[in-house]
C-alpha positions as CSV (number, residue, x, y, z in Angstrom):
1,M,-18.7,56.3,11.0
2,E,-18.4,58.9,13.7
3,R,-18.8,57.6,17.3
4,T,-21.2,59.5,19.5
5,R,-22.0,59.3,23.1
6,E,-25.6,57.9,22.0
7,G,-24.1,55.2,19.8
8,V,-21.6,54.0,22.5
9,L,-24.1,54.1,25.4
10,K,-26.4,52.0,23.1
11,D,-23.8,49.7,22.4
12,I,-22.9,49.3,26.3
13,K,-26.5,48.5,27.1
14,E,-27.2,46.3,24.2
15,H,-23.9,44.4,24.1
16,P,-22.3,44.7,27.7
17,E,-20.2,41.7,26.9
18,N,-18.1,43.7,24.4
19,H,-17.2,46.3,27.1
20,H,-15.2,44.2,29.4
21,H,-11.9,46.4,29.2
22,D,-8.7,46.7,30.8
23,F,-8.0,50.3,31.8
24,D,-6.6,51.4,28.5
25,G,-9.6,50.0,26.7
26,L,-12.0,51.7,28.9
27,H,-10.3,54.9,28.2
28,A,-10.4,54.3,24.7
29,C,-14.1,53.4,24.6
30,C,-15.0,56.5,26.5
31,V,-13.1,59.2,24.6
32,I,-15.6,61.0,22.1
33,N,-14.3,63.6,20.0
34,G,-11.1,63.7,21.9
35,A,-12.6,64.2,25.2
36,L,-13.2,61.6,28.1
37,D,-17.0,61.0,28.5
38,T,-17.6,60.3,32.4
39,L,-21.2,59.4,31.5
40,L,-19.8,56.5,29.5
41,M,-17.5,55.4,32.3
42,E,-20.3,55.2,34.6
43,A,-22.3,53.3,32.1
44,H,-19.8,50.4,31.9
45,Q,-20.0,50.4,35.7
46,K,-23.7,50.0,35.6
47,Y,-24.2,47.7,32.2
48,A,-20.9,45.7,31.9
49,N,-21.5,43.8,35.0
50,L,-17.7,43.3,36.1
51,G,-18.8,42.6,39.7
52,T,-18.2,44.7,42.6
53,N,-15.5,45.4,45.3
54,G,-16.7,46.5,48.6
55,G,-20.0,47.2,47.4
56,Q,-18.6,49.4,44.6
57,P,-19.2,48.5,40.9
58,C,-16.1,47.9,38.9
59,D,-15.4,49.2,35.5
60,V,-12.4,47.7,34.5
61,T,-11.0,44.0,34.1
62,E,-7.3,45.1,34.7
63,G,-5.5,48.1,36.2
64,P,-6.9,51.1,38.5
65,C,-10.7,50.5,39.0
66,S,-13.3,53.0,40.1
67,C,-13.9,50.6,42.9
68,G,-10.9,51.9,44.4
69,A,-8.8,48.6,43.7
70,W,-6.0,47.8,41.5
71,H,-7.2,44.5,39.5
């Protein structure tokens, strides 16, 4: 089955527990048809509930994070 932005976004919203990624996993999850989809990266911040750092939502469990830290 082909991965689409809509399908991955739906899965992030419905199953956020399956989207607790390290940096490499986040990258793999957000690549659609060979391109990095930044909307999906933002969805991980919003729905995967990995916590915050300095008021900024996190998007990874390990590695460089959107919050500006390295976890």
